[in-house]
C-alpha positions in Angstrom: -26.1 75.2 19.4 -24.5 72.6 17.4 -20.9 74.4 18.0 -18.4 73.2 20.2 -20.2 74.4 23.6 -23.6 74.1 22.2 -26.1 72.1 24.1 -27.8 70.2 21.3 -24.6 68.3 20.2 -24.2 66.9 23.6 -28.0 65.7 23.6 -28.8 62.0 22.6 -30.5 61.1 19.3 -33.6 60.1 20.9 -34.0 63.5 22.6 -33.0 65.4 19.4 -35.5 63.1 17.1 -38.3 63.4 19.6 -41.6 64.9 18.0 -45.3 65.4 19.4 -47.7 62.9 17.3 -49.7 64.8 14.8 -53.0 64.2 16.5 -51.7 65.8 19.8 -50.7 68.7 17.6 -54.1 69.2 16.2 -55.6 69.2 19.9 -53.2 71.9 20.9 -54.1 73.9 17.6 -57.8 73.5 18.3 -57.2 74.9 22.0 -55.3 78.0 20.8 -57.4 78.8 17.9 -59.7 80.9 20.0 -56.7 83.5 20.5 -55.9 83.8 17.0 -52.3 83.7 17.4 -49.6 83.7 14.5 -48.3 80.0 14.5 -44.5 79.9 13.7 -43.1 76.3 12.9 -39.3 76.2 13.5 -36.9 74.0 15.5 -34.9 72.3 14.5 -35.9 72.1 11.0 -39.6 71.8 10.6 -39.5 70.3 6.9 -38.3 67.1 8.8 -41.4 66.7 10.4 -43.4 63.9 8.2 -46.6 65.6 9.1 -45.6 69.3 8.4 -47.7 69.9 5.5 -50.9 68.4 7.1 -50.1 70.6 10.1 -49.9 73.8 8.1 -53.3 72.7 6.2 -54.8 72.4 9.7 -53.6 75.8 11.0 -54.8 77.7 8.1 -58.4 75.6 8.4 -58.6 77.2 11.8 -58.2 80.6 10.5 -54.6 81.4 11.8 -51.6 83.1 10.2 -48.9 80.3 9.7 -45.2 81.0 9.1 -42.4 78.7 8.9 -38.4 79.2 9.6 -36.3 76.8 7.6 -32.7 76.3 6.7 -34.1 75.8 3.1 -32.4 72.3 2.5 -35.5 70.6 1.8 -37.5 73.0 -0.2 -36.5 71.6 -3.5 -39.1 68.9 -4.1 -41.6 70.2 -1.6 -42.3 73.7 -3.4 -45.7 72.9 -4.8 -47.0 71.4 -1.6 -45.5 74.5 0.4 -47.7 76.8 -2.1 -50.8 74.4 -1.9 -50.4 74.1 1.9 -51.6 77.9 2.4 -48.6 78.6 4.1 -48.3 82.5 4.7 -44.6 83.1 5.0 -41.5 81.1 4.3 -38.6 82.4 6.3 -35.3 80.9 5.0 -32.1 81.4 6.6 -29.0 82.3 4.5 -25.4 83.3 5.7 -24.3 84.5 2.4 -23.5 84.1 -1.3 -22.8 80.7 -2.8 -19.5 79.4 -1.3 -19.6 81.3 1.8 -23.2 80.1 2.8 -21.7 76.7 2.1 -18.6 77.2 4.0 -20.5 78.5 7.2 -23.2 75.7 7.1 -20.4 72.9 6.3 -22.2 71.5 3.1 -21.2 72.0 -0.3 -23.9 72.8 -2.5 -26.3 73.5 -0.3 -26.6 77.3 -1.6 -27.8 76.1 -4.9 -30.2 73.8 -3.5 -31.8 76.3 -1.6 -31.8 78.8 -4.6 -33.3 76.2 -6.8 -36.1 75.2 -4.2 -37.0 79.0 -3.9 -37.1 79.4 -7.5 -39.7 76.4 -7.6 -41.8 78.0 -5.0 -42.0 81.3 -7.2 -42.7 79.2 -10.3 -45.7 77.5 -8.7 -46.9 80.8 -7.1 -47.0 82.2 -10.6 -48.5 79.2 -12.2 -51.3 79.1 -9.5 -51.6 82.8 -9.6 -50.8 82.8 -5.9 -48.9 85.4 -3.7 -48.1 83.1 -1.0 -46.1 82.0 0.9 -44.0 85.1 0.9 -40.5 84.5 0.8 -38.5 86.3 3.4 -34.7 85.5 3.5 -33.0 85.8 7.1 -29.5 86.8 7.5 -27.6 86.5 10.7 -24.7 88.8 11.0 -21.4 87.0 12.0 -17.8 87.7 12.0 -17.7 85.4 8.7 -20.0 87.6 6.7 -20.2 91.1 8.1 -17.7 92.6 5.7 -20.0 91.6 2.7 -23.7 92.1 3.9 -24.5 93.6 0.3 -24.1 90.3 -1.2 -27.4 89.3 0.4 -29.1 91.7 -1.7 -28.0 90.0 -4.7 -29.0 86.6 -3.0 -32.5 88.0 -2.6 -32.9 89.0 -6.3 -31.6 85.6 -7.2 -34.1 83.8 -4.9 -37.1 86.1 -6.0 -37.6 86.9 -2.4 -40.2 89.4 -1.0 -38.0 90.6 1.8 -34.4 90.3 3.4 -33.7 90.9 7.1 -30.5 91.0 8.6 -30.3 90.0 12.3 -27.8 91.3 14.6 -25.8 88.4 16.4 -26.9 86.8 19.6 -24.1 86.3 22.2 -23.1 86.8 25.7 -20.4 86.8 28.2 -19.5 84.0 30.7 -20.1 86.7 33.5 -23.6 86.9 32.3 -24.3 83.2 32.5 -23.1 83.5 36.2 -25.6 86.2 36.9 -28.3 84.2 35.3 -27.5 81.2 37.2 -28.6 83.3 40.6 -31.8 84.0 38.7 -32.2 80.1 37.7 -32.1 79.3 41.4 -35.2 81.4 42.2 -37.0 79.9 39.5 -35.5 76.2 40.0 -34.6 76.0 36.2 -31.8 76.1 34.1 -30.4 78.2 31.2 -27.7 75.8 30.1 -28.9 76.4 26.6 -27.5 79.8 26.6 -24.1 78.4 27.2 -23.7 78.1 23.3 -23.9 81.9 23.0 -21.0 82.4 25.2 -18.3 83.6 22.7 -16.5 86.9 21.3 -18.5 88.3 18.4 -15.5 89.1 16.2 -17.4 92.2 14.6 -16.1 95.7 14.2 -19.0 97.8 14.5 -17.7 100.6 12.7 -17.0 98.5 9.6 -20.5 97.0 10.0 -22.5 100.4 10.5 -21.0 101.8 7.2 -21.9 98.7 5.3 -25.5 99.0 6.8 -25.8 102.9 5.9 -24.8 101.8 2.3 -27.5 99.3 2.0 -30.3 101.6 3.6 -29.2 104.3 1.2 -30.0 102.1 -1.8 -33.1 100.7 -3.4 -33.5 97.3 -4.1 -37.6 96.6 -5.2 -37.9 94.8 -1.9 -37.8 95.7 1.7 -34.5 95.4 3.5 -34.4 95.5 7.0 -32.0 95.3 10.1 -33.1 93.8 13.4 -32.8 94.9 16.1 -32.4 98.4 14.2 -29.8 100.4 15.8 -28.1 103.8 15.5 -24.1 103.7 15.1 -23.6 104.4 18.8 -26.1 101.6 19.9 -24.3 99.1 17.5 -21.0 100.0 19.0 -22.4 99.5 22.6 -24.1 96.2 21.4 -20.9 94.6 20.0 -18.3 96.1 22.3 -20.1 95.7 25.8 -22.1 92.3 26.1 -23.5 93.4 29.4 -24.8 96.9 27.9 -28.3 97.7 26.9 -28.0 99.7 23.6 -31.4 101.4 23.8 -31.0 102.2 27.6 -32.4 100.7 30.9 -35.9 101.6 29.9 -36.4 98.3 27.9 -38.1 95.5 29.5 -38.8 91.9 28.2 -42.6 91.4 27.4 -42.3 88.1 25.3 -43.8 85.9 27.9 -46.9 87.8 27.6 -47.0 87.7 23.8 -45.2 84.3 22.9 -45.3 80.7 23.8 -42.7 78.1 22.7 -44.0 74.5 22.4 -41.1 71.9 22.5 -41.0 68.4 20.9 -41.7 66.9 24.5 -44.7 68.9 24.7 -43.4 71.2 27.3 -44.8 74.9 27.1 -42.2 77.4 27.9 -42.1 81.3 28.0 -38.5 81.5 26.6 -36.7 79.6 24.0 -33.4 79.2 26.1 -34.7 78.4 29.6 -35.9 75.0 30.7 -38.4 76.8 33.0 -41.9 75.3 31.7 -45.6 76.2 32.5 -46.5 72.4 32.3 -46.9 69.8 29.7 -49.5 70.0 26.7 -49.4 66.3 26.8 -51.2 66.4 30.1 -53.2 69.7 30.2 -54.6 72.2 27.5 -52.8 75.3 26.6 -55.6 77.4 28.0 -55.1 75.8 31.3 -51.5 76.5 31.6 -51.1 79.9 29.8 -52.0 81.8 33.1 -51.5 79.0 35.8 -49.4 79.3 38.9 -46.2 78.6 37.2 -46.8 81.1 34.7 -47.8 83.9 37.2 -44.5 83.3 39.1 -42.4 83.7 36.0 -44.1 86.8 34.9 -44.0 88.4 38.2 -40.4 87.8 38.8 -39.5 89.2 35.1 -42.0 92.4 35.7 -39.9 93.1 39.0 -36.7 92.7 37.2 -37.7 94.1 33.7 -35.1 91.8 32.2 -33.1 88.6 33.5 -29.1 88.9 32.9 -29.1 87.1 29.6 -31.9 89.1 28.0 -29.4 91.9 27.0 -28.5 90.2 23.9 -31.9 88.3 23.3 -33.5 89.9 20.2 -36.9 89.2 21.4 -36.2 92.1 23.6 -36.9 94.3 21.0 -39.7 92.8 19.1 -42.7 94.3 21.2 
């Protein structure tokens, strides 16, 4: 979303730096606690939020599972607080080993900074005899790193990670955006955030699958997963035809029944990349919005269509 066609790059500082006051967040947490959901902190970068540790502790106090998705740049120096907070899972995005990660992220020395931070987390886990937070490395497969995915297993060992997950790339075509805009009219919303995903993947599926098979047939002492987990034929369809559903037409999206996204402006959305909203949590409780008229309208349309056009490359489609 920060690339040449990414939406975030075009937004002003005020919008990008917007956040929810900590007391408002606590009220939201109080309201959702009865549902006992998993709470994921991501963004953006959750560790930039000055009250991040306080929120983690509050989520845990309410008896909910709490995980974080971070770029890892700020873990160094916060390691002990993260361990003490009660955080269940620390998911760190890494694109490759050493200079490859730094080059992709555009920041020299970032890789070492992340690894040092994760080593600190491990030292404090051992010192305090704690198993959490579990350290999960997340690697998105791109044209820049798909020739060397096995290097990530070395990164996981170096970081003392508990698991490693490879994510297939999310991308769509201009044609799919056009079809989605027709759905947007019916819902009176915009899917402009998907504009940042319009590009050619630049990945040779045969080369990638050979690498995947080699990793699958090896043992590392920690789990290594691929998401979505495709066969060779499905992987070819995924990367060679952006409009094709690799797993067939039986797939349907159920994410809006299972997941909710709370944005920094308080909007409650069923999908990360649509601006369709069930309402604002600054005005109404989550429990009142979750099954309100706006929510029912969205789910009914999705149920009738099974998926919306852009869903073909959204990995949430494979989560449930």
